[in-house]
C-alpha positions as a LaTeX table, in Angstrom:
\begin{tabular}{lrrr}
\hline
Residue & $x$ (\AA) & $y$ (\AA) & $z$ (\AA) \\
\hline
Unk1 & 89.24 & $-1.89$ & 194.63 \\
Unk2 & 89.20 & 1.48 & 196.38 \\
Unk3 & 89.73 & 3.21 & 193.03 \\
Unk4 & 86.90 & 1.26 & 191.39 \\
Unk5 & 84.58 & 2.04 & 194.31 \\
Unk6 & 85.35 & 5.76 & 194.06 \\
Unk7 & 84.76 & 5.65 & 190.31 \\
Unk8 & 81.44 & 3.85 & 190.81 \\
Unk9 & 80.00 & 6.57 & 193.04 \\
Unk10 & 81.20 & 9.48 & 190.90 \\
Unk11 & 80.55 & 8.19 & 187.36 \\
Unk12 & 77.64 & 10.35 & 186.19 \\
Unk13 & 76.69 & 11.21 & 182.63 \\
Unk14 & 76.74 & 7.98 & 180.64 \\
Unk15 & 79.45 & 6.30 & 178.53 \\
Unk16 & 80.86 & 9.50 & 177.02 \\
Unk17 & 81.50 & 11.00 & 180.46 \\
Unk18 & 82.67 & 7.65 & 181.86 \\
Unk19 & 85.50 & 7.32 & 179.34 \\
Unk20 & 86.76 & 10.79 & 180.26 \\
Unk21 & 86.87 & 9.85 & 183.95 \\
Unk22 & 88.64 & 6.57 & 183.17 \\
Unk23 & 91.23 & 8.47 & 181.14 \\
Unk24 & 91.88 & 10.90 & 183.98 \\
Unk25 & 91.80 & 8.49 & 186.93 \\
Unk26 & 93.02 & 5.14 & 185.56 \\
Unk27 & 95.45 & 6.28 & 182.86 \\
Unk28 & 96.86 & 9.71 & 183.70 \\
Unk29 & 96.84 & 9.50 & 187.52 \\
Unk30 & 97.31 & 5.81 & 188.35 \\
Unk31 & 98.74 & 4.48 & 185.06 \\
Unk32 & 97.00 & 1.11 & 185.28 \\
Unk33 & 96.97 & 1.01 & 181.46 \\
Unk34 & 98.14 & 3.28 & 178.66 \\
Unk35 & 95.92 & 5.75 & 176.83 \\
Unk36 & 96.22 & 3.62 & 173.69 \\
Unk37 & 95.02 & 0.53 & 175.59 \\
Unk38 & 92.07 & 2.45 & 177.02 \\
Unk39 & 91.03 & 3.72 & 173.58 \\
Unk40 & 91.33 & 0.22 & 172.14 \\
Unk41 & 89.17 & $-1.24$ & 174.91 \\
Unk42 & 86.62 & 1.51 & 174.34 \\
Unk43 & 86.64 & 0.79 & 170.61 \\
Unk44 & 86.19 & $-2.92$ & 171.32 \\
Unk45 & 83.18 & $-2.21$ & 173.55 \\
Unk46 & 81.63 & $-0.15$ & 170.75 \\
Unk47 & 81.68 & $-3.00$ & 168.23 \\
Unk48 & 80.25 & $-5.52$ & 170.69 \\
Unk49 & 76.74 & $-5.73$ & 172.11 \\
Unk50 & 76.34 & $-4.92$ & 175.78 \\
Unk51 & 77.09 & $-2.11$ & 178.23 \\
Unk52 & 80.07 & $-0.21$ & 176.82 \\
Unk53 & 81.16 & 1.46 & 180.09 \\
Unk54 & 80.97 & $-1.84$ & 181.97 \\
Unk55 & 82.91 & $-3.70$ & 179.29 \\
Unk56 & 85.64 & $-1.06$ & 179.19 \\
Unk57 & 86.05 & $-1.10$ & 182.98 \\
Unk58 & 86.06 & $-4.91$ & 183.13 \\
Unk59 & 88.61 & $-4.99$ & 180.30 \\
Unk60 & 90.91 & $-2.71$ & 182.29 \\
Unk61 & 90.58 & $-4.96$ & 185.34 \\
Unk62 & 91.33 & $-8.04$ & 183.24 \\
Unk63 & 94.51 & $-6.45$ & 181.90 \\
Unk64 & 95.61 & $-5.41$ & 185.41 \\
Unk65 & 94.70 & $-8.49$ & 187.46 \\
Unk66 & 93.12 & $-11.22$ & 185.37 \\
Unk67 & 89.73 & $-12.91$ & 185.59 \\
Unk68 & 89.25 & $-12.72$ & 189.37 \\
Unk69 & 89.83 & $-8.97$ & 189.49 \\
Unk70 & 87.61 & $-8.48$ & 186.43 \\
Unk71 & 84.66 & $-10.25$ & 188.08 \\
Unk72 & 85.16 & $-8.38$ & 191.37 \\
Unk73 & 85.35 & $-5.06$ & 189.53 \\
Unk74 & 82.12 & $-5.85$ & 187.69 \\
Unk75 & 80.30 & $-6.54$ & 190.97 \\
Unk76 & 81.56 & $-3.34$ & 192.63 \\
Unk77 & 80.52 & $-1.34$ & 189.57 \\
Unk78 & 77.03 & $-2.75$ & 189.06 \\
Unk79 & 75.72 & $-3.56$ & 192.56 \\
Unk80 & 75.27 & $-0.10$ & 194.18 \\
Unk81 & 73.07 & 1.43 & 191.48 \\
Unk82 & 71.26 & $-1.88$ & 190.90 \\
Unk83 & 70.48 & $-2.10$ & 194.63 \\
Unk84 & 69.08 & 1.44 & 194.66 \\
Unk85 & 66.92 & 0.70 & 191.62 \\
Unk86 & 65.70 & $-2.52$ & 193.26 \\
Unk87 & 64.75 & $-0.57$ & 196.40 \\
Unk88 & 62.94 & 1.98 & 194.20 \\
Unk89 & 60.95 & $-0.81$ & 192.54 \\
Unk90 & 59.98 & $-2.28$ & 195.92 \\
Unk91 & 58.87 & 1.07 & 197.35 \\
Unk92 & 57.26 & 2.44 & 194.17 \\
Unk93 & 53.71 & 1.31 & 194.99 \\
Unk94 & 54.06 & 2.74 & 198.49 \\
Unk95 & 54.55 & 6.25 & 197.11 \\
Unk96 & 52.69 & 6.04 & 193.80 \\
Unk97 & 49.37 & 7.27 & 195.20 \\
Unk98 & 50.80 & 10.10 & 197.29 \\
Unk99 & 50.06 & 13.61 & 196.04 \\
Unk100 & 53.63 & 14.89 & 196.34 \\
Unk101 & 55.04 & 11.88 & 194.53 \\
Unk102 & 52.47 & 12.33 & 191.75 \\
Unk103 & 53.42 & 16.01 & 191.48 \\
Unk104 & 57.10 & 15.09 & 191.16 \\
Unk105 & 56.30 & 12.57 & 188.43 \\
Unk106 & 54.47 & 15.27 & 186.45 \\
Unk107 & 57.79 & 17.06 & 186.08 \\
Unk108 & 60.41 & 14.33 & 185.88 \\
Unk109 & 58.62 & 12.06 & 183.40 \\
Unk110 & 58.58 & 14.65 & 180.57 \\
Unk111 & 62.20 & 15.44 & 181.45 \\
Unk112 & 63.07 & 11.76 & 181.02 \\
Unk113 & 61.52 & 11.84 & 177.54 \\
Unk114 & 63.56 & 14.97 & 176.82 \\
Unk115 & 66.70 & 13.03 & 177.76 \\
Unk116 & 65.69 & 10.29 & 175.29 \\
Unk117 & 65.13 & 12.98 & 172.63 \\
Unk118 & 68.59 & 14.43 & 173.22 \\
Unk119 & 70.22 & 10.98 & 173.13 \\
Unk120 & 68.47 & 10.28 & 169.82 \\
Unk121 & 69.65 & 13.62 & 168.40 \\
Unk122 & 73.22 & 13.11 & 169.64 \\
Unk123 & 73.38 & 9.59 & 168.19 \\
Unk124 & 71.96 & 10.82 & 164.87 \\
Unk125 & 74.56 & 13.59 & 164.61 \\
Unk126 & 77.35 & 11.18 & 165.42 \\
Unk127 & 76.37 & 8.20 & 163.28 \\
Unk128 & 74.16 & 9.36 & 160.39 \\
Unk129 & 76.89 & 10.69 & 158.13 \\
Unk130 & 75.98 & 9.10 & 154.82 \\
Unk131 & 72.92 & 8.48 & 152.70 \\
Unk132 & 73.01 & 4.78 & 153.51 \\
Unk133 & 73.04 & 5.30 & 157.28 \\
Unk134 & 70.18 & 7.81 & 157.03 \\
Unk135 & 68.13 & 5.36 & 154.98 \\
Unk136 & 68.84 & 2.56 & 157.47 \\
Unk137 & 67.74 & 4.77 & 160.39 \\
Unk138 & 64.49 & 5.77 & 158.69 \\
Unk139 & 63.81 & 2.16 & 157.65 \\
Unk140 & 64.31 & 0.86 & 161.19 \\
Unk141 & 62.05 & 3.62 & 162.58 \\
Unk142 & 59.25 & 2.77 & 160.16 \\
Unk143 & 59.69 & $-0.99$ & 160.60 \\
Unk144 & 59.58 & $-0.91$ & 164.40 \\
Unk145 & 56.56 & 1.43 & 164.44 \\
Unk146 & 54.68 & $-0.90$ & 162.10 \\
Unk147 & 55.79 & $-4.30$ & 163.41 \\
Unk148 & 55.71 & $-3.55$ & 167.17 \\
Unk149 & 57.49 & $-6.82$ & 167.83 \\
Unk150 & 60.63 & $-7.42$ & 169.93 \\
Unk151 & 61.87 & $-9.98$ & 167.40 \\
Unk152 & 62.06 & $-7.23$ & 164.77 \\
Unk153 & 65.06 & $-5.77$ & 166.64 \\
Unk154 & 67.58 & $-8.59$ & 166.06 \\
Unk155 & 66.57 & $-8.92$ & 162.41 \\
Unk156 & 66.97 & $-5.19$ & 161.77 \\
Unk157 & 70.32 & $-5.03$ & 163.63 \\
Unk158 & 71.61 & $-7.95$ & 161.57 \\
Unk159 & 70.41 & $-6.40$ & 158.30 \\
Unk160 & 71.92 & $-3.01$ & 159.19 \\
Unk161 & 75.31 & $-4.57$ & 159.92 \\
Unk162 & 75.24 & $-6.67$ & 156.75 \\
Unk163 & 74.32 & $-3.71$ & 154.52 \\
Unk164 & 76.99 & $-1.33$ & 155.85 \\
Unk165 & 79.65 & $-4.04$ & 155.94 \\
Unk166 & 78.92 & $-5.12$ & 152.37 \\
Unk167 & 78.98 & $-1.57$ & 151.02 \\
Unk168 & 82.03 & $-0.28$ & 152.90 \\
Unk169 & 84.46 & $-3.23$ & 153.00 \\
Unk170 & 87.06 & $-4.14$ & 150.41 \\
Unk171 & 87.67 & $-7.80$ & 149.61 \\
Unk172 & 91.09 & $-8.18$ & 151.27 \\
Unk173 & 90.67 & $-9.93$ & 154.57 \\
Unk174 & 90.44 & $-13.70$ & 154.08 \\
Unk175 & 93.80 & $-14.34$ & 155.73 \\
Unk176 & 92.95 & $-12.26$ & 158.79 \\
Unk177 & 89.57 & $-13.95$ & 159.22 \\
Unk178 & 91.17 & $-17.38$ & 159.02 \\
Unk179 & 93.65 & $-16.38$ & 161.73 \\
Unk180 & 90.90 & $-14.97$ & 163.94 \\
Unk181 & 88.67 & $-18.02$ & 163.73 \\
Unk182 & 91.65 & $-20.31$ & 164.25 \\
Unk183 & 92.09 & $-18.61$ & 167.64 \\
Unk184 & 88.42 & $-18.94$ & 168.53 \\
Unk185 & 87.48 & $-21.59$ & 171.05 \\
Unk186 & 84.28 & $-23.21$ & 169.71 \\
Unk187 & 83.34 & $-24.40$ & 173.21 \\
Unk188 & 83.10 & $-20.81$ & 174.45 \\
Unk189 & 80.95 & $-19.86$ & 171.48 \\
Unk190 & 78.69 & $-22.83$ & 172.20 \\
Unk191 & 78.33 & $-21.79$ & 175.86 \\
Unk192 & 77.43 & $-18.24$ & 174.85 \\
Unk193 & 74.70 & $-19.27$ & 172.40 \\
Unk194 & 73.65 & $-22.26$ & 174.49 \\
Unk195 & 72.67 & $-20.10$ & 177.49 \\
Unk196 & 70.22 & $-18.16$ & 175.33 \\
Unk197 & 68.74 & $-21.23$ & 173.67 \\
Unk198 & 68.44 & $-23.13$ & 176.96 \\
Unk199 & 66.52 & $-20.42$ & 178.79 \\
Unk200 & 64.40 & $-19.61$ & 175.73 \\
Unk201 & 63.39 & $-23.27$ & 175.46 \\
Unk202 & 62.88 & $-23.59$ & 179.22 \\
Unk203 & 60.68 & $-20.47$ & 179.26 \\
Unk204 & 58.58 & $-21.88$ & 176.42 \\
Unk205 & 58.21 & $-25.35$ & 177.93 \\
Unk206 & 57.59 & $-24.60$ & 181.60 \\
Unk207 & 53.96 & $-24.28$ & 182.66 \\
Unk208 & 52.92 & $-20.61$ & 182.80 \\
Unk209 & 51.20 & $-21.27$ & 186.15 \\
Unk210 & 54.51 & $-22.29$ & 187.73 \\
Unk211 & 56.07 & $-19.68$ & 190.06 \\
Unk212 & 59.36 & $-20.23$ & 188.19 \\
Unk213 & 57.87 & $-19.41$ & 184.79 \\
Unk214 & 58.10 & $-15.61$ & 184.89 \\
Unk215 & 61.65 & $-15.40$ & 186.35 \\
Unk216 & 62.92 & $-17.82$ & 183.69 \\
Unk217 & 61.19 & $-15.93$ & 180.88 \\
Unk218 & 62.50 & $-12.63$ & 182.27 \\
Unk219 & 66.06 & $-13.94$ & 182.26 \\
Unk220 & 65.69 & $-15.00$ & 178.63 \\
Unk221 & 64.20 & $-11.60$ & 177.73 \\
Unk222 & 67.00 & $-9.63$ & 179.35 \\
Unk223 & 69.77 & $-11.96$ & 178.14 \\
Unk224 & 68.43 & $-11.66$ & 174.58 \\
Unk225 & 68.30 & $-7.86$ & 174.86 \\
Unk226 & 71.85 & $-7.89$ & 176.23 \\
Unk227 & 72.99 & $-9.60$ & 173.01 \\
Unk228 & 71.18 & $-7.04$ & 170.82 \\
Unk229 & 72.17 & $-3.72$ & 172.39 \\
Unk230 & 74.92 & $-1.88$ & 170.54 \\
Unk231 & 75.75 & 1.65 & 171.66 \\
Unk232 & 75.19 & 1.49 & 175.41 \\
Unk233 & 72.27 & 2.29 & 177.66 \\
Unk234 & 70.52 & 4.74 & 175.35 \\
Unk235 & 69.62 & 1.89 & 172.99 \\
Unk236 & 68.33 & $-0.12$ & 175.94 \\
Unk237 & 65.29 & 2.16 & 176.29 \\
Unk238 & 63.52 & 1.44 & 172.97 \\
Unk239 & 64.07 & $-2.31$ & 173.19 \\
Unk240 & 62.75 & $-2.60$ & 176.74 \\
Unk241 & 59.88 & $-0.17$ & 176.22 \\
Unk242 & 58.60 & $-2.06$ & 173.17 \\
Unk243 & 58.85 & $-5.46$ & 174.82 \\
Unk244 & 57.91 & $-4.83$ & 178.45 \\
Unk245 & 55.45 & $-1.91$ & 178.16 \\
Unk246 & 53.87 & $-2.03$ & 174.69 \\
Unk247 & 53.70 & $-5.76$ & 174.08 \\
Unk248 & 53.81 & $-7.65$ & 177.37 \\
Unk249 & 52.37 & $-4.93$ & 179.63 \\
Unk250 & 54.66 & $-5.94$ & 182.49 \\
Unk251 & 54.78 & $-2.31$ & 183.64 \\
Unk252 & 53.05 & 0.93 & 182.72 \\
Unk253 & 54.38 & 3.91 & 180.80 \\
Unk254 & 54.41 & 5.91 & 184.04 \\
Unk255 & 56.38 & 3.24 & 185.91 \\
Unk256 & 58.88 & 2.92 & 183.06 \\
Unk257 & 59.51 & 6.67 & 182.82 \\
Unk258 & 59.76 & 7.07 & 186.60 \\
Unk259 & 62.43 & 4.38 & 186.81 \\
Unk260 & 64.35 & 5.80 & 183.87 \\
Unk261 & 64.28 & 9.30 & 185.37 \\
Unk262 & 65.62 & 7.97 & 188.70 \\
Unk263 & 68.39 & 6.06 & 186.95 \\
Unk264 & 69.47 & 9.22 & 185.15 \\
Unk265 & 70.04 & 10.89 & 188.53 \\
Unk266 & 72.33 & 8.08 & 189.77 \\
Unk267 & 76.00 & 7.37 & 189.12 \\
Unk268 & 77.01 & 4.09 & 187.58 \\
Unk269 & 75.86 & 2.09 & 184.55 \\
Unk270 & 72.64 & 2.89 & 182.68 \\
Unk271 & 72.00 & $-0.86$ & 182.51 \\
Unk272 & 71.14 & $-0.75$ & 186.23 \\
Unk273 & 67.73 & 0.50 & 185.05 \\
Unk274 & 66.92 & $-3.16$ & 184.33 \\
Unk275 & 66.93 & $-3.80$ & 188.08 \\
Unk276 & 63.92 & $-1.49$ & 188.39 \\
Unk277 & 62.13 & $-3.08$ & 185.43 \\
Unk278 & 62.63 & $-6.60$ & 186.78 \\
Unk279 & 61.54 & $-5.64$ & 190.29 \\
Unk280 & 58.41 & $-3.79$ & 189.12 \\
Unk281 & 57.47 & $-6.65$ & 186.78 \\
Unk282 & 57.59 & $-9.25$ & 189.54 \\
Unk283 & 55.72 & $-6.93$ & 191.91 \\
Unk284 & 52.96 & $-6.28$ & 189.38 \\
Unk285 & 52.54 & $-10.04$ & 188.92 \\
Unk286 & 52.04 & $-10.59$ & 192.65 \\
Unk287 & 55.36 & $-12.21$ & 193.58 \\
Unk288 & 55.88 & $-10.12$ & 196.73 \\
Unk289 & 59.07 & $-8.73$ & 198.22 \\
Unk290 & 61.25 & $-11.81$ & 197.64 \\
Unk291 & 59.97 & $-12.02$ & 194.08 \\
Unk292 & 60.83 & $-8.39$ & 193.39 \\
Unk293 & 64.39 & $-8.86$ & 194.67 \\
Unk294 & 64.68 & $-12.00$ & 192.52 \\
Unk295 & 63.32 & $-10.09$ & 189.53 \\
Unk296 & 65.94 & $-7.37$ & 189.96 \\
Unk297 & 68.74 & $-9.95$ & 190.21 \\
Unk298 & 67.50 & $-11.87$ & 187.17 \\
Unk299 & 67.30 & $-8.66$ & 185.14 \\
Unk300 & 70.76 & $-7.36$ & 186.10 \\
Unk301 & 72.47 & $-10.71$ & 185.56 \\
Unk302 & 70.60 & $-11.40$ & 182.32 \\
Unk303 & 71.29 & $-8.03$ & 180.67 \\
Unk304 & 74.96 & $-7.91$ & 181.67 \\
Unk305 & 75.99 & $-11.53$ & 181.19 \\
Unk306 & 76.38 & $-11.46$ & 177.36 \\
Unk307 & 78.58 & $-8.36$ & 177.45 \\
Unk308 & 80.65 & $-9.74$ & 180.33 \\
Unk309 & 81.20 & $-13.04$ & 178.54 \\
Unk310 & 82.12 & $-11.28$ & 175.31 \\
Unk311 & 84.66 & $-8.85$ & 176.76 \\
Unk312 & 86.47 & $-11.61$ & 178.67 \\
Unk313 & 86.31 & $-13.90$ & 175.64 \\
Unk314 & 87.45 & $-11.41$ & 172.98 \\
Unk315 & 90.08 & $-9.27$ & 174.76 \\
Unk316 & 92.80 & $-11.97$ & 174.42 \\
Unk317 & 92.68 & $-11.83$ & 170.61 \\
Unk318 & 91.55 & $-8.23$ & 170.08 \\
Unk319 & 94.79 & $-7.51$ & 168.20 \\
Unk320 & 93.56 & $-9.80$ & 165.40 \\
Unk321 & 89.91 & $-8.74$ & 165.60 \\
Unk322 & 90.57 & $-5.00$ & 165.28 \\
Unk323 & 92.29 & $-5.52$ & 161.92 \\
Unk324 & 89.17 & $-6.92$ & 160.28 \\
Unk325 & 87.52 & $-3.87$ & 158.76 \\
Unk326 & 84.39 & $-5.83$ & 157.79 \\
Unk327 & 83.58 & $-6.08$ & 161.50 \\
Unk328 & 84.28 & $-2.40$ & 162.12 \\
Unk329 & 82.32 & $-1.34$ & 159.05 \\
Unk330 & 79.24 & $-3.25$ & 160.18 \\
Unk331 & 79.08 & $-0.93$ & 163.18 \\
Unk332 & 77.94 & 2.08 & 161.15 \\
Unk333 & 74.87 & 0.19 & 159.96 \\
Unk334 & 74.15 & $-1.19$ & 163.41 \\
Unk335 & 74.37 & 2.29 & 164.94 \\
Unk336 & 72.14 & 3.73 & 162.21 \\
Unk337 & 69.48 & 1.13 & 162.99 \\
Unk338 & 69.88 & 1.95 & 166.70 \\
Unk339 & 69.10 & 5.61 & 165.94 \\
Unk340 & 65.85 & 4.46 & 164.37 \\
Unk341 & 65.07 & 2.42 & 167.49 \\
Unk342 & 65.67 & 5.45 & 169.69 \\
Unk343 & 63.42 & 7.63 & 167.55 \\
Unk344 & 60.72 & 4.97 & 167.87 \\
Unk345 & 61.07 & 5.01 & 171.65 \\
Unk346 & 60.82 & 8.81 & 171.70 \\
Unk347 & 57.57 & 8.73 & 169.70 \\
Unk348 & 56.08 & 6.00 & 171.87 \\
Unk349 & 57.07 & 7.66 & 175.14 \\
Unk350 & 55.51 & 10.92 & 173.98 \\
Unk351 & 52.11 & 9.46 & 173.12 \\
Unk352 & 50.65 & 9.41 & 176.68 \\
Unk353 & 51.22 & 13.18 & 177.01 \\
Unk354 & 48.22 & 13.84 & 174.76 \\
Unk355 & 47.40 & 17.56 & 174.95 \\
Unk356 & 49.51 & 18.19 & 178.05 \\
Unk357 & 51.38 & 21.29 & 176.86 \\
Unk358 & 53.33 & 21.58 & 180.11 \\
Unk359 & 54.82 & 18.13 & 179.45 \\
Unk360 & 55.90 & 19.15 & 175.96 \\
Unk361 & 57.41 & 22.35 & 177.35 \\
Unk362 & 59.41 & 20.47 & 179.98 \\
Unk363 & 60.55 & 17.96 & 177.39 \\
Unk364 & 61.71 & 20.73 & 175.03 \\
Unk365 & 63.42 & 22.61 & 177.88 \\
Unk366 & 65.30 & 19.45 & 178.88 \\
Unk367 & 66.47 & 18.90 & 175.32 \\
Unk368 & 67.63 & 22.52 & 174.97 \\
Unk369 & 69.49 & 22.46 & 178.29 \\
Unk370 & 71.34 & 19.28 & 177.37 \\
Unk371 & 72.12 & 20.48 & 173.86 \\
Unk372 & 73.15 & 24.09 & 174.50 \\
Unk373 & 74.50 & 24.11 & 178.06 \\
Unk374 & 76.91 & 22.00 & 180.12 \\
Unk375 & 74.17 & 20.97 & 182.58 \\
Unk376 & 74.06 & 17.19 & 182.87 \\
Unk377 & 71.03 & 14.91 & 183.05 \\
Unk378 & 71.29 & 14.15 & 186.82 \\
Unk379 & 71.01 & 17.84 & 187.69 \\
Unk380 & 68.01 & 18.28 & 185.39 \\
Unk381 & 66.21 & 15.41 & 187.13 \\
Unk382 & 67.00 & 17.00 & 190.51 \\
Unk383 & 65.50 & 20.27 & 189.22 \\
Unk384 & 62.35 & 18.34 & 188.30 \\
Unk385 & 62.11 & 16.84 & 191.79 \\
Unk386 & 62.50 & 20.29 & 193.37 \\
Unk387 & 59.81 & 21.76 & 191.09 \\
Unk388 & 57.44 & 18.95 & 192.07 \\
Unk389 & 58.05 & 19.57 & 195.79 \\
Unk390 & 57.79 & 23.37 & 195.64 \\
Unk391 & 55.05 & 24.08 & 193.08 \\
\hline
\end{tabular}
């Protein structure tokens, strides 16, 4: 537990940096698992929806100490950054009207958009390697800009996976699929899908004037997004922005960017950003302090629960799953669609800047620093805070 705690407070830089730290600390120094096991867990987290860093860490804990250690590791990993983001949501209104806070936001919000731009560019370079993946990315960008509907995301993800799997997979895997599904416990599958359907139905049926209505609907929203997010926290941004800012107006563009910028300066999982979104949403709807804390809890549990269930459910028969190339081949299409989502988010986040040339300059500078130097996102956000305090 001491090792996990130390990792939690030093894990900056997102999934790519996290895997390097896990390799150094958990494989080379402490030898909890082998390098091959770590790479396999990382590969598994990439082909499943949910937070990749969290799933990899929980998978390590499961291999070392079973279910109890896996759950405890998850809590140690997620709670510190989620608590900070919850506190930020609670105190946001207190500082929002202060001149210094406003000045800081003028700098860090464009920098946050620059981080999204860099993530989009990095994902595109990594995953758009064929004509098909490029076409899927462009199609998902156009579709999400036109449709502006959160239910477009699951349909596009499914279509992207089907297209790439169909085009890249040879017909040679019937025996492996039979073996895999023979090992699958249908009760666990039913629980996984049943949670989503239950809360979706409950959110639709409960009276909107009930104080329980919004928390239930929020849980369903975050749980659904947790099922759809392939590729880690970067893909979280476009899904949440479209649903919670553009469509439902639970929080403003400024609030969303402020929370995202703060999260980028913190160690730990990117998915902790949901704690801020849930807390701000409940605060904006007049639920008070207790409601904001509940909103943060609902968001963090909802977004992480699908990935947690999946990693604990799939790890025992990963040796069979990893042999099915149809599953692995679907990932290229899913990632291509995710690039389109991220480009959509970048365009939408940029719109409020209007003719603010300073914002575009800061955004471009952030992108260039991330792309051409070794400066990491947390330090860039700190620079933005300092500029807001000094200038």
